[in-house]
Biopython code that builds the backbone (N, CA, C, O; Angstrom):
import numpy as np
from Bio.PDB.StructureBuilder import StructureBuilder

atoms = [
    (1, "SER", "N", (128.040, 123.150, 127.333)),
    (1, "SER", "CA", (127.951, 121.702, 127.400)),
    (1, "SER", "C", (126.905, 121.201, 126.405)),
    (1, "SER", "O", (125.852, 121.818, 126.244)),
    (2, "SER", "N", (127.193, 120.095, 125.745)),
    (2, "SER", "CA", (126.303, 119.567, 124.714)),
    (2, "SER", "C", (125.170, 118.730, 125.287)),
    (2, "SER", "O", (124.234, 118.388, 124.565)),
    (3, "GLY", "N", (125.236, 118.394, 126.575)),
    (3, "GLY", "CA", (124.200, 117.566, 127.174)),
    (3, "GLY", "C", (124.437, 116.082, 126.947)),
    (3, "GLY", "O", (123.595, 115.259, 127.306)),
    (4, "ILE", "N", (125.569, 115.733, 126.357)),
    (4, "ILE", "CA", (125.892, 114.325, 126.105)),
    (4, "ILE", "C", (126.738, 113.812, 127.260)),
    (4, "ILE", "O", (127.686, 114.477, 127.677)),
    (5, "ASN", "N", (126.410, 112.657, 127.770)),
    (5, "ASN", "CA", (127.072, 112.098, 128.934)),
    (5, "ASN", "C", (127.815, 110.829, 128.530)),
    (5, "ASN", "O", (127.203, 109.868, 128.064)),
    (6, "ALA", "N", (129.143, 110.828, 128.710)),
    (6, "ALA", "CA", (129.956, 109.665, 128.327)),
    (6, "ALA", "C", (129.565, 108.420, 129.113)),
    (6, "ALA", "O", (129.727, 107.301, 128.627)),
    (7, "GLU", "N", (129.051, 108.611, 130.327)),
    (7, "GLU", "CA", (128.636, 107.482, 131.155)),
    (7, "GLU", "C", (127.556, 106.647, 130.478)),
    (7, "GLU", "O", (127.466, 105.442, 130.709)),
    (8, "TYR", "N", (126.742, 107.279, 129.649)),
    (8, "TYR", "CA", (125.651, 106.596, 128.953)),
    (8, "TYR", "C", (125.981, 106.350, 127.493)),
    (8, "TYR", "O", (125.071, 106.265, 126.669)),
    (9, "GLY", "N", (127.251, 106.233, 127.151)),
    (9, "GLY", "CA", (127.661, 105.923, 125.786)),
    (9, "GLY", "C", (127.323, 107.018, 124.787)),
    (9, "GLY", "O", (127.024, 106.730, 123.628)),
    (10, "GLY", "N", (127.367, 108.273, 125.226)),
    (10, "GLY", "CA", (127.079, 109.384, 124.335)),
    (10, "GLY", "C", (125.629, 109.847, 124.386)),
    (10, "GLY", "O", (125.292, 110.879, 123.807)),
    (11, "ALA", "N", (124.769, 109.104, 125.067)),
    (11, "ALA", "CA", (123.366, 109.496, 125.206)),
    (11, "ALA", "C", (123.248, 110.534, 126.325)),
    (11, "ALA", "O", (124.136, 110.649, 127.170)),
    (12, "LYS", "N", (122.148, 111.284, 126.321)),
    (12, "LYS", "CA", (121.922, 112.316, 127.338)),
    (12, "LYS", "C", (121.696, 111.722, 128.721)),
    (12, "LYS", "O", (122.135, 112.280, 129.727)),
    (13, "ASP", "N", (121.008, 110.585, 128.762)),
    (13, "ASP", "CA", (120.707, 109.947, 130.041)),
    (13, "ASP", "C", (120.399, 108.469, 129.782)),
    (13, "ASP", "O", (120.441, 108.009, 128.642)),
    (14, "GLU", "N", (120.096, 107.746, 130.837)),
    (14, "GLU", "CA", (119.829, 106.300, 130.726)),
    (14, "GLU", "C", (118.628, 106.015, 129.826)),
    (14, "GLU", "O", (118.650, 105.055, 129.056)),
    (15, "GLY", "N", (117.585, 106.832, 129.914)),
    (15, "GLY", "CA", (116.409, 106.635, 129.066)),
    (15, "GLY", "C", (116.741, 106.815, 127.596)),
    (15, "GLY", "O", (116.276, 106.050, 126.750)),
    (16, "ASP", "N", (117.554, 107.835, 127.288)),
    (16, "ASP", "CA", (117.980, 108.079, 125.910)),
    (16, "ASP", "C", (118.825, 106.911, 125.406)),
    (16, "ASP", "O", (118.677, 106.473, 124.265)),
    (17, "ARG", "N", (119.717, 106.410, 126.273)),
    (17, "ARG", "CA", (120.568, 105.269, 125.905)),
    (17, "ARG", "C", (119.714, 104.048, 125.598)),
    (17, "ARG", "O", (119.940, 103.364, 124.600)),
    (18, "LYS", "N", (118.742, 103.775, 126.446)),
    (18, "LYS", "CA", (117.865, 102.620, 126.228)),
    (18, "LYS", "C", (117.049, 102.782, 124.950)),
    (18, "LYS", "O", (116.814, 101.813, 124.228)),
    (19, "SER", "N", (116.621, 104.006, 124.677)),
    (19, "SER", "CA", (115.878, 104.276, 123.453)),
    (19, "SER", "C", (116.734, 103.982, 122.225)),
    (19, "SER", "O", (116.271, 103.344, 121.280)),
    (20, "TRP", "N", (117.988, 104.451, 122.238)),
    (20, "TRP", "CA", (118.905, 104.196, 121.126)),
    (20, "TRP", "C", (119.179, 102.709, 120.956)),
    (20, "TRP", "O", (119.158, 102.192, 119.839)),
    (21, "ILE", "N", (119.430, 102.033, 122.047)),
    (21, "ILE", "CA", (119.703, 100.591, 121.965)),
    (21, "ILE", "C", (118.502, 99.871, 121.369)),
    (21, "ILE", "O", (118.663, 98.989, 120.525)),
    (22, "GLY", "N", (117.293, 100.241, 121.802)),
    (22, "GLY", "CA", (116.082, 99.630, 121.256)),
    (22, "GLY", "C", (115.925, 99.907, 119.771)),
    (22, "GLY", "O", (115.579, 99.012, 119.000)),
    (23, "ALA", "N", (116.182, 101.162, 119.368)),
    (23, "ALA", "CA", (116.059, 101.528, 117.948)),
    (23, "ALA", "C", (117.078, 100.769, 117.108)),
    (23, "ALA", "O", (116.748, 100.260, 116.036)),
    (24, "LEU", "N", (118.308, 100.692, 117.587)),
    (24, "LEU", "CA", (119.345, 99.958, 116.843)),
    (24, "LEU", "C", (119.017, 98.471, 116.761)),
    (24, "LEU", "O", (119.225, 97.843, 115.723)),
    (25, "GLN", "N", (118.508, 97.911, 117.848)),
    (25, "GLN", "CA", (118.136, 96.492, 117.835)),
    (25, "GLN", "C", (117.027, 96.228, 116.827)),
    (25, "GLN", "O", (117.056, 95.223, 116.115)),
    (26, "ARG", "N", (116.032, 97.145, 116.764)),
    (26, "ARG", "CA", (114.946, 96.981, 115.783)),
    (26, "ARG", "C", (115.493, 97.031, 114.364)),
    (26, "ARG", "O", (115.079, 96.244, 113.512)),
    (27, "VAL", "N", (116.422, 97.950, 114.102)),
    (27, "VAL", "CA", (117.017, 98.050, 112.767)),
    (27, "VAL", "C", (117.754, 96.761, 112.428)),
    (27, "VAL", "O", (117.610, 96.230, 111.327)),
    (28, "LEU", "N", (118.542, 96.260, 113.373)),
    (28, "LEU", "CA", (119.274, 95.013, 113.122)),
    (28, "LEU", "C", (118.321, 93.846, 112.911)),
    (28, "LEU", "O", (118.552, 93.008, 112.040)),
    (29, "ASN", "N", (117.267, 93.785, 113.689)),
    (29, "ASN", "CA", (116.296, 92.696, 113.548)),
    (29, "ASN", "C", (115.510, 92.784, 112.249)),
    (29, "ASN", "O", (115.108, 91.764, 111.689)),
    (30, "ASP", "N", (115.291, 94.010, 111.771)),
    (30, "ASP", "CA", (114.493, 94.218, 110.568)),
    (30, "ASP", "C", (115.309, 94.143, 109.282)),
    (30, "ASP", "O", (114.739, 94.219, 108.193)),
    (31, "ARG", "N", (116.609, 93.999, 109.378)),
    (31, "ARG", "CA", (117.496, 94.018, 108.209)),
    (31, "ARG", "C", (117.160, 92.821, 107.311)),
    (31, "ARG", "O", (117.103, 91.681, 107.772)),
    (32, "HIS", "N", (116.944, 93.096, 106.053)),
    (32, "HIS", "CA", (116.637, 92.028, 105.095)),
    (32, "HIS", "C", (117.930, 91.288, 104.780)),
    (32, "HIS", "O", (118.905, 91.917, 104.370)),
    (33, "SER", "N", (117.965, 89.994, 104.959)),
    (33, "SER", "CA", (119.205, 89.227, 104.895)),
    (33, "SER", "C", (119.837, 89.187, 103.504)),
    (33, "SER", "O", (121.063, 89.135, 103.411)),
    (34, "ASP", "N", (119.073, 89.209, 102.439)),
    (34, "ASP", "CA", (119.651, 89.066, 101.104)),
    (34, "ASP", "C", (120.214, 90.363, 100.542)),
    (34, "ASP", "O", (121.270, 90.350, 99.909)),
    (35, "THR", "N", (119.538, 91.471, 100.759)),
    (35, "THR", "CA", (119.938, 92.718, 100.100)),
    (35, "THR", "C", (120.570, 93.727, 101.042)),
    (35, "THR", "O", (121.203, 94.677, 100.582)),
    (36, "GLY", "N", (120.418, 93.548, 102.349)),
    (36, "GLY", "CA", (120.911, 94.535, 103.289)),
    (36, "GLY", "C", (120.016, 95.756, 103.350)),
    (36, "GLY", "O", (120.355, 96.742, 104.003)),
    (37, "ILE", "N", (118.879, 95.702, 102.679)),
    (37, "ILE", "CA", (117.945, 96.811, 102.695)),
    (37, "ILE", "C", (117.138, 96.741, 103.979)),
    (37, "ILE", "O", (116.763, 95.659, 104.431)),
    (38, "LEU", "N", (116.873, 97.903, 104.563)),
    (38, "LEU", "CA", (116.141, 97.940, 105.822)),
    (38, "LEU", "C", (114.655, 97.732, 105.579)),
    (38, "LEU", "O", (113.922, 98.668, 105.258)),
    (39, "LEU", "N", (114.231, 96.501, 105.737)),
    (39, "LEU", "CA", (112.825, 96.127, 105.586)),
    (39, "LEU", "C", (112.481, 95.135, 106.681)),
    (39, "LEU", "O", (113.360, 94.458, 107.215)),
    (40, "LYS", "N", (111.230, 95.052, 107.005)),
    (40, "LYS", "CA", (110.784, 94.013, 107.924)),
    (40, "LYS", "C", (110.959, 92.671, 107.210)),
    (40, "LYS", "O", (110.786, 92.589, 105.994)),
    (41, "GLU", "N", (111.300, 91.626, 107.958)),
    (41, "GLU", "CA", (111.477, 90.308, 107.356)),
    (41, "GLU", "C", (110.223, 89.862, 106.612)),
    (41, "GLU", "O", (110.309, 89.139, 105.620)),
    (42, "SER", "N", (109.057, 90.296, 107.093)),
    (42, "SER", "CA", (107.811, 89.876, 106.472)),
    (42, "SER", "C", (107.501, 90.660, 105.189)),
    (42, "SER", "O", (106.587, 90.299, 104.448)),
    (43, "GLU", "N", (108.261, 91.731, 104.929)),
    (43, "GLU", "CA", (108.013, 92.547, 103.745)),
    (43, "GLU", "C", (108.976, 92.151, 102.631)),
    (43, "GLU", "O", (110.188, 92.272, 102.807)),
    (44, "PRO", "N", (108.482, 91.689, 101.511)),
    (44, "PRO", "CA", (109.370, 91.367, 100.396)),
    (44, "PRO", "C", (109.947, 92.643, 99.803)),
    (44, "PRO", "O", (109.461, 93.738, 100.087)),
    (45, "THR", "N", (110.983, 92.507, 98.981)),
    (45, "THR", "CA", (111.620, 93.679, 98.390)),
    (45, "THR", "C", (110.660, 94.457, 97.500)),
    (45, "THR", "O", (110.944, 95.607, 97.165)),
    (46, "GLN", "N", (109.541, 93.873, 97.110)),
    (46, "GLN", "CA", (108.554, 94.595, 96.310)),
    (46, "GLN", "C", (107.969, 95.775, 97.093)),
    (46, "GLN", "O", (107.382, 96.672, 96.488)),
    (47, "ARG", "N", (108.113, 95.795, 98.403)),
    (47, "ARG", "CA", (107.595, 96.889, 99.246)),
    (47, "ARG", "C", (108.563, 98.074, 99.277)),
    (47, "ARG", "O", (108.197, 99.155, 99.739)),
    (48, "LEU", "N", (109.792, 97.883, 98.790)),
    (48, "LEU", "CA", (110.786, 98.950, 98.783)),
    (48, "LEU", "C", (110.253, 100.143, 97.993)),
    (48, "LEU", "O", (109.822, 99.994, 96.850)),
    (49, "GLY", "N", (110.285, 101.307, 98.599)),
    (49, "GLY", "CA", (109.764, 102.511, 97.961)),
    (49, "GLY", "C", (108.295, 102.756, 98.230)),
    (49, "GLY", "O", (107.791, 103.855, 97.999)),
    (50, "LEU", "N", (107.605, 101.736, 98.718)),
    (50, "LEU", "CA", (106.186, 101.878, 99.040)),
    (50, "LEU", "C", (105.966, 102.161, 100.521)),
    (50, "LEU", "O", (104.922, 102.681, 100.915)),
    (51, "VAL", "N", (106.957, 101.814, 101.334)),
    (51, "VAL", "CA", (106.889, 101.996, 102.778)),
    (51, "VAL", "C", (108.053, 102.891, 103.198)),
    (51, "VAL", "O", (109.195, 102.644, 102.808)),
    (52, "ALA", "N", (107.775, 103.919, 103.982)),
    (52, "ALA", "CA", (108.835, 104.814, 104.452)),
    (52, "ALA", "C", (109.847, 104.033, 105.290)),
    (52, "ALA", "O", (109.456, 103.278, 106.180)),
    (53, "PRO", "N", (111.136, 104.203, 105.020)),
    (53, "PRO", "CA", (112.149, 103.464, 105.773)),
    (53, "PRO", "C", (112.427, 104.096, 107.131)),
    (53, "PRO", "O", (112.048, 105.239, 107.386)),
    (54, "VAL", "N", (113.088, 103.343, 107.995)),
    (54, "VAL", "CA", (113.622, 103.874, 109.243)),
    (54, "VAL", "C", (114.962, 104.509, 108.886)),
    (54, "VAL", "O", (115.862, 103.829, 108.393)),
    (55, "TRP", "N", (115.095, 105.808, 109.135)),
    (55, "TRP", "CA", (116.338, 106.494, 108.787)),
    (55, "TRP", "C", (117.389, 106.299, 109.860)),
    (55, "TRP", "O", (117.097, 106.384, 111.052)),
    (56, "ILE", "N", (118.597, 106.041, 109.439)),
    (56, "ILE", "CA", (119.730, 105.995, 110.351)),
    (56, "ILE", "C", (120.120, 107.450, 110.624)),
    (56, "ILE", "O", (120.298, 108.219, 109.679)),
    (57, "PRO", "N", (120.256, 107.842, 111.892)),
    (57, "PRO", "CA", (120.590, 109.240, 112.206)),
    (57, "PRO", "C", (121.945, 109.657, 111.631)),
    (57, "PRO", "O", (122.901, 108.883, 111.656)),
    (58, "ASP", "N", (122.019, 110.886, 111.115)),
    (58, "ASP", "CA", (123.258, 111.429, 110.544)),
    (58, "ASP", "C", (124.438, 111.311, 111.488)),
    (58, "ASP", "O", (125.515, 110.859, 111.100)),
    (59, "TYR", "N", (124.228, 111.719, 112.730)),
    (59, "TYR", "CA", (125.350, 111.792, 113.664)),
    (59, "TYR", "C", (125.854, 110.422, 114.100)),
    (59, "TYR", "O", (126.879, 110.333, 114.775)),
    (60, "GLY", "N", (125.163, 109.370, 113.734)),
    (60, "GLY", "CA", (125.622, 108.030, 114.062)),
    (60, "GLY", "C", (126.473, 107.404, 112.965)),
    (60, "GLY", "O", (126.901, 106.257, 113.094)),
    (61, "VAL", "N", (126.723, 108.148, 111.883)),
    (61, "VAL", "CA", (127.441, 107.600, 110.735)),
    (61, "VAL", "C", (128.595, 108.524, 110.372)),
    (61, "VAL", "O", (128.388, 109.714, 110.135)),
    (62, "SER", "N", (129.804, 107.986, 110.326)),
    (62, "SER", "CA", (130.976, 108.807, 110.019)),
    (62, "SER", "C", (131.510, 108.577, 108.614)),
    (62, "SER", "O", (132.370, 109.324, 108.147)),
    (63, "MET", "N", (130.998, 107.533, 107.926)),
    (63, "MET", "CA", (131.460, 107.250, 106.567)),
    (63, "MET", "C", (130.322, 106.685, 105.736)),
    (63, "MET", "O", (129.330, 106.188, 106.269)),
    (64, "CYS", "N", (130.480, 106.767, 104.432)),
    (64, "CYS", "CA", (129.490, 106.249, 103.486)),
    (64, "CYS", "C", (129.276, 104.758, 103.742)),
    (64, "CYS", "O", (130.235, 104.010, 103.930)),
    (65, "MET", "N", (128.023, 104.338, 103.748)),
    (65, "MET", "CA", (127.696, 102.952, 104.031)),
    (65, "MET", "C", (127.885, 102.044, 102.807)),
    (65, "MET", "O", (127.565, 100.856, 102.851)),
    (66, "ASN", "N", (128.412, 102.621, 101.712)),
    (66, "ASN", "CA", (128.736, 101.828, 100.534)),
    (66, "ASN", "C", (130.246, 101.838, 100.287)),
    (66, "ASN", "O", (130.894, 100.795, 100.374)),
    (67, "CYS", "N", (130.805, 103.005, 99.981)),
    (67, "CYS", "CA", (132.232, 103.092, 99.633)),
    (67, "CYS", "C", (133.144, 103.292, 100.840)),
    (67, "CYS", "O", (134.364, 103.183, 100.719)),
    (68, "GLU", "N", (132.566, 103.580, 101.994)),
    (68, "GLU", "CA", (133.275, 103.748, 103.254)),
    (68, "GLU", "C", (134.217, 104.946, 103.288)),
    (68, "GLU", "O", (135.136, 104.985, 104.106)),
    (69, "GLN", "N", (134.000, 105.926, 102.407)),
    (69, "GLN", "CA", (134.760, 107.179, 102.460)),
    (69, "GLN", "C", (134.237, 108.002, 103.642)),
    (69, "GLN", "O", (133.029, 108.080, 103.867)),
    (70, "ASP", "N", (135.157, 108.614, 104.393)),
    (70, "ASP", "CA", (134.759, 109.448, 105.535)),
    (70, "ASP", "C", (133.985, 110.669, 105.065)),
    (70, "ASP", "O", (134.284, 111.242, 104.019)),
    (71, "PHE", "N", (132.985, 111.060, 105.848)),
    (71, "PHE", "CA", (132.264, 112.297, 105.577)),
    (71, "PHE", "C", (133.091, 113.470, 106.089)),
    (71, "PHE", "O", (133.743, 113.383, 107.130)),
    (72, "THR", "N", (133.053, 114.562, 105.342)),
    (72, "THR", "CA", (133.787, 115.779, 105.696)),
    (72, "THR", "C", (132.858, 116.968, 105.451)),
    (72, "THR", "O", (131.678, 116.793, 105.147)),
    (73, "ALA", "N", (133.395, 118.160, 105.585)),
    (73, "ALA", "CA", (132.610, 119.359, 105.273)),
    (73, "ALA", "C", (132.265, 119.403, 103.788)),
    (73, "ALA", "O", (131.274, 120.020, 103.397)),
    (74, "ILE", "N", (133.076, 118.756, 102.965)),
    (74, "ILE", "CA", (132.839, 118.727, 101.513)),
    (74, "ILE", "C", (132.068, 117.478, 101.104)),
    (74, "ILE", "O", (131.125, 117.566, 100.318)),
    (75, "ARG", "N", (132.455, 116.313, 101.628)),
    (75, "ARG", "CA", (131.747, 115.057, 101.325)),
    (75, "ARG", "C", (130.617, 114.918, 102.334)),
    (75, "ARG", "O", (130.829, 114.487, 103.467)),
    (76, "ARG", "N", (129.422, 115.283, 101.911)),
    (76, "ARG", "CA", (128.273, 115.344, 102.813)),
    (76, "ARG", "C", (127.499, 114.041, 102.874)),
    (76, "ARG", "O", (127.633, 113.177, 102.007)),
    (77, "ARG", "N", (126.689, 113.914, 103.913)),
    (77, "ARG", "CA", (125.826, 112.747, 104.119)),
    (77, "ARG", "C", (124.518, 112.932, 103.352)),
    (77, "ARG", "O", (123.958, 114.028, 103.314)),
    (78, "HIS", "N", (124.042, 111.853, 102.745)),
    (78, "HIS", "CA", (122.743, 111.850, 102.066)),
    (78, "HIS", "C", (122.029, 110.559, 102.431)),
    (78, "HIS", "O", (122.621, 109.482, 102.373)),
    (79, "HIS", "N", (120.756, 110.661, 102.808)),
    (79, "HIS", "CA", (119.964, 109.475, 103.104)),
    (79, "HIS", "C", (119.356, 108.918, 101.823)),
    (79, "HIS", "O", (118.842, 109.664, 100.990)),
    (80, "CYS", "N", (119.420, 107.609, 101.678)),
    (80, "CYS", "CA", (118.647, 106.951, 100.635)),
    (80, "CYS", "C", (117.202, 107.008, 101.097)),
    (80, "CYS", "O", (116.879, 106.562, 102.198)),
    (81, "ARG", "N", (116.340, 107.550, 100.265)),
    (81, "ARG", "CA", (114.940, 107.723, 100.641)),
    (81, "ARG", "C", (114.178, 106.396, 100.606)),
    (81, "ARG", "O", (113.038, 106.325, 101.066)),
    (82, "ALA", "N", (114.799, 105.347, 100.065)),
    (82, "ALA", "CA", (114.138, 104.044, 100.002)),
    (82, "ALA", "C", (114.501, 103.149, 101.183)),
    (82, "ALA", "O", (113.626, 102.492, 101.748)),
    (83, "CYS", "N", (115.802, 103.112, 101.571)),
    (83, "CYS", "CA", (116.214, 102.196, 102.647)),
    (83, "CYS", "C", (116.595, 102.893, 103.941)),
    (83, "CYS", "O", (116.636, 102.249, 104.989)),
    (84, "GLY", "N", (116.874, 104.193, 103.901)),
    (84, "GLY", "CA", (117.194, 104.929, 105.113)),
    (84, "GLY", "C", (118.652, 104.958, 105.497)),
    (84, "GLY", "O", (119.014, 105.611, 106.475)),
    (85, "LYS", "N", (119.505, 104.268, 104.753)),
    (85, "LYS", "CA", (120.933, 104.278, 105.050)),
    (85, "LYS", "C", (121.555, 105.601, 104.589)),
    (85, "LYS", "O", (120.937, 106.370, 103.853)),
    (86, "VAL", "N", (122.798, 105.849, 105.042)),
    (86, "VAL", "CA", (123.485, 107.110, 104.774)),
    (86, "VAL", "C", (124.641, 106.872, 103.806)),
    (86, "VAL", "O", (125.471, 105.986, 104.014)),
    (87, "PHE", "N", (124.680, 107.687, 102.734)),
    (87, "PHE", "CA", (125.672, 107.535, 101.674)),
    (87, "PHE", "C", (126.266, 108.876, 101.284)),
    (87, "PHE", "O", (125.721, 109.928, 101.617)),
    (88, "CYS", "N", (127.392, 108.831, 100.574)),
    (88, "CYS", "CA", (127.947, 110.036, 99.956)),
    (88, "CYS", "C", (127.129, 110.321, 98.686)),
    (88, "CYS", "O", (126.307, 109.504, 98.271)),
    (89, "ALA", "N", (127.367, 111.481, 98.083)),
    (89, "ALA", "CA", (126.613, 111.879, 96.885)),
    (89, "ALA", "C", (126.827, 110.900, 95.727)),
    (89, "ALA", "O", (125.889, 110.592, 94.992)),
    (90, "MET", "N", (128.051, 110.415, 95.567)),
    (90, "MET", "CA", (128.346, 109.496, 94.459)),
    (90, "MET", "C", (127.597, 108.166, 94.604)),
    (90, "MET", "O", (127.164, 107.586, 93.609)),
    (91, "CYS", "N", (127.446, 107.694, 95.819)),
    (91, "CYS", "CA", (126.804, 106.393, 96.048)),
    (91, "CYS", "C", (125.285, 106.503, 96.202)),
    (91, "CYS", "O", (124.599, 105.497, 96.377)),
    (92, "SER", "N", (124.771, 107.724, 96.136)),
    (92, "SER", "CA", (123.311, 107.908, 96.224)),
    (92, "SER", "C", (122.862, 108.911, 95.163)),
    (92, "SER", "O", (122.068, 109.810, 95.437)),
    (93, "SER", "N", (123.375, 108.743, 93.971)),
    (93, "SER", "CA", (123.130, 109.713, 92.899)),
    (93, "SER", "C", (121.916, 109.382, 92.031)),
    (93, "SER", "O", (121.587, 110.133, 91.112)),
    (94, "HIS", "N", (121.257, 108.276, 92.315)),
    (94, "HIS", "CA", (120.107, 107.856, 91.508)),
    (94, "HIS", "C", (118.818, 108.473, 92.025)),
    (94, "HIS", "O", (118.721, 108.861, 93.189)),
    (95, "LYS", "N", (117.837, 108.556, 91.149)),
    (95, "LYS", "CA", (116.509, 109.065, 91.513)),
    (95, "LYS", "C", (115.482, 108.018, 91.097)),
    (95, "LYS", "O", (115.540, 107.469, 89.997)),
    (96, "GLN", "N", (114.546, 107.757, 91.996)),
    (96, "GLN", "CA", (113.460, 106.812, 91.719)),
    (96, "GLN", "C", (112.168, 107.358, 92.318)),
    (96, "GLN", "O", (112.186, 108.100, 93.300)),
    (97, "PHE", "N", (111.050, 106.977, 91.711)),
    (97, "PHE", "CA", (109.753, 107.347, 92.269)),
    (97, "PHE", "C", (109.510, 106.509, 93.511)),
    (97, "PHE", "O", (109.701, 105.293, 93.497)),
    (98, "LEU", "N", (109.085, 107.167, 94.589)),
    (98, "LEU", "CA", (108.811, 106.488, 95.855)),
    (98, "LEU", "C", (107.337, 106.657, 96.188)),
    (98, "LEU", "O", (106.873, 107.764, 96.460)),
    (99, "GLY", "N", (106.617, 105.563, 96.164)),
    (99, "GLY", "CA", (105.180, 105.593, 96.365)),
    (99, "GLY", "C", (104.752, 106.124, 97.723)),
    (99, "GLY", "O", (103.715, 106.779, 97.824)),
    (100, "PHE", "N", (105.532, 105.855, 98.781)),
    (100, "PHE", "CA", (105.137, 106.322, 100.112)),
    (100, "PHE", "C", (105.176, 107.847, 100.211)),
    (100, "PHE", "O", (104.467, 108.436, 101.027)),
    (101, "ASP", "N", (106.004, 108.486, 99.379)),
    (101, "ASP", "CA", (106.163, 109.936, 99.397)),
    (101, "ASP", "C", (105.472, 110.582, 98.193)),
    (101, "ASP", "O", (105.300, 111.799, 98.135)),
    (102, "ASN", "N", (105.083, 109.741, 97.240)),
    (102, "ASN", "CA", (104.421, 110.176, 96.003)),
    (102, "ASN", "C", (105.259, 111.178, 95.217)),
    (102, "ASN", "O", (104.731, 112.103, 94.598)),
    (103, "LYS", "N", (106.585, 110.975, 95.254)),
    (103, "LYS", "CA", (107.488, 111.818, 94.467)),
    (103, "LYS", "C", (108.810, 111.096, 94.245)),
    (103, "LYS", "O", (109.066, 110.043, 94.827)),
    (104, "VAL", "N", (109.640, 111.681, 93.393)),
    (104, "VAL", "CA", (110.959, 111.133, 93.085)),
    (104, "VAL", "C", (111.915, 111.530, 94.208)),
    (104, "VAL", "O", (111.890, 112.664, 94.686)),
    (105, "GLY", "N", (112.756, 110.585, 94.621)),
    (105, "GLY", "CA", (113.720, 110.871, 95.680)),
    (105, "GLY", "C", (115.058, 110.216, 95.415)),
    (105, "GLY", "O", (115.166, 109.302, 94.598)),
    (106, "ARG", "N", (116.075, 110.692, 96.114)),
    (106, "ARG", "CA", (117.445, 110.172, 96.018)),
    (106, "ARG", "C", (117.483, 108.753, 96.574)),
    (106, "ARG", "O", (116.959, 108.490, 97.656)),
    (107, "VAL", "N", (118.103, 107.843, 95.832)),
    (107, "VAL", "CA", (118.253, 106.464, 96.305)),
    (107, "VAL", "C", (119.680, 105.985, 96.083)),
    (107, "VAL", "O", (120.395, 106.511, 95.230)),
    (108, "CYS", "N", (120.085, 104.989, 96.850)),
    (108, "CYS", "CA", (121.420, 104.404, 96.720)),
    (108, "CYS", "C", (121.464, 103.440, 95.531)),
    (108, "CYS", "O", (120.442, 103.153, 94.907)),
    (109, "GLU", "N", (122.649, 102.957, 95.239)),
    (109, "GLU", "CA", (122.836, 102.045, 94.102)),
    (109, "GLU", "C", (122.039, 100.753, 94.255)),
    (109, "GLU", "O", (121.398, 100.301, 93.307)),
    (110, "ALA", "N", (122.077, 100.156, 95.453)),
    (110, "ALA", "CA", (121.372, 98.885, 95.675)),
    (110, "ALA", "C", (119.864, 99.056, 95.504)),
    (110, "ALA", "O", (119.215, 98.241, 94.849)),
    (111, "CYS", "N", (119.307, 100.119, 96.096)),
    (111, "CYS", "CA", (117.864, 100.356, 95.972)),
    (111, "CYS", "C", (117.491, 100.707, 94.539)),
    (111, "CYS", "O", (116.429, 100.314, 94.056)),
    (112, "ASN", "N", (118.367, 101.448, 93.855)),
    (112, "ASN", "CA", (118.106, 101.787, 92.457)),
    (112, "ASN", "C", (117.990, 100.524, 91.607)),
    (112, "ASN", "O", (117.105, 100.422, 90.758)),
    (113, "GLU", "N", (118.878, 99.572, 91.834)),
    (113, "GLU", "CA", (118.822, 98.309, 91.082)),
    (113, "GLU", "C", (117.505, 97.583, 91.324)),
    (113, "GLU", "O", (116.861, 97.110, 90.388)),
    (114, "ILE", "N", (117.115, 97.504, 92.587)),
    (114, "ILE", "CA", (115.871, 96.795, 92.940)),
    (114, "ILE", "C", (114.665, 97.526, 92.361)),
    (114, "ILE", "O", (113.794, 96.902, 91.755)),
    (115, "LEU", "N", (114.609, 98.853, 92.544)),
    (115, "LEU", "CA", (113.474, 99.621, 92.066)),
    (115, "LEU", "C", (113.423, 99.662, 90.540)),
    (115, "LEU", "O", (112.337, 99.659, 89.960)),
    (116, "SER", "N", (114.584, 99.699, 89.885)),
    (116, "SER", "CA", (114.618, 99.660, 88.406)),
    (116, "SER", "C", (114.113, 98.326, 87.886)),
    (116, "SER", "O", (113.364, 98.275, 86.911)),
    (117, "ALA", "N", (114.527, 97.240, 88.542)),
    (117, "ALA", "CA", (114.078, 95.902, 88.129)),
    (117, "ALA", "C", (112.586, 95.755, 88.347)),
    (117, "ALA", "O", (111.904, 95.119, 87.544)),
    (118, "ASP", "N", (112.061, 96.341, 89.436)),
    (118, "ASP", "CA", (110.635, 96.263, 89.730)),
    (118, "ASP", "C", (109.795, 97.026, 88.720)),
    (118, "ASP", "O", (108.639, 96.672, 88.487)),
    (119, "SER", "N", (110.364, 98.084, 88.108)),
    (119, "SER", "CA", (109.599, 98.907, 87.192)),
    (119, "SER", "C", (109.593, 98.374, 85.760)),
    (119, "SER", "O", (108.852, 98.869, 84.911)),
    (120, "LYS", "N", (110.428, 97.353, 85.495)),
    (120, "LYS", "CA", (110.477, 96.750, 84.152)),
    (120, "LYS", "C", (109.360, 95.724, 84.012)),
    (120, "LYS", "O", (109.044, 95.016, 84.968)),
    (121, "PRO", "N", (108.761, 95.639, 82.824)),
    (121, "PRO", "CA", (107.668, 94.674, 82.615)),
    (121, "PRO", "C", (108.116, 93.228, 82.699)),
    (121, "PRO", "O", (107.302, 92.319, 82.543)),
]
sb = StructureBuilder()
sb.init_structure("model")
sb.init_model(0)
sb.init_chain("A")
sb.init_seg("    ")
for serial, (resi, resn, name, xyz) in enumerate(atoms, 1):
    if name == "N":
        sb.init_residue(resn, " ", resi, " ")
    sb.init_atom(name, np.array(xyz, "f"), 0.0, 1.0, " ", f" {name:<3s}", serial, name[0])
structure = sb.get_structure()
């Protein structure tokens, strides 16, 4: 048995379900309205890459959050290190320096555009 209970919407128990609902609500509340990037409303897009994002769990995503292609054993999930969303390799093929991690990391197309624009004089 996997320990997952259908009565709680796939969560292990009521506490786990409430935790997930709270986490999802925070993500929805924190979603930046213009770019869809996961940031606090009070944080401008200039903070992208400087603050570690809230990662969307792998098992909660069945398709790329950009091209909507289903994930398979061959088409794997990749997190954008800037926004925390889950993408296929093609939609997260860019690399950008991320200040919160002090190294270069995989980013999605939308974050790459924002971070590239931020790095230009």
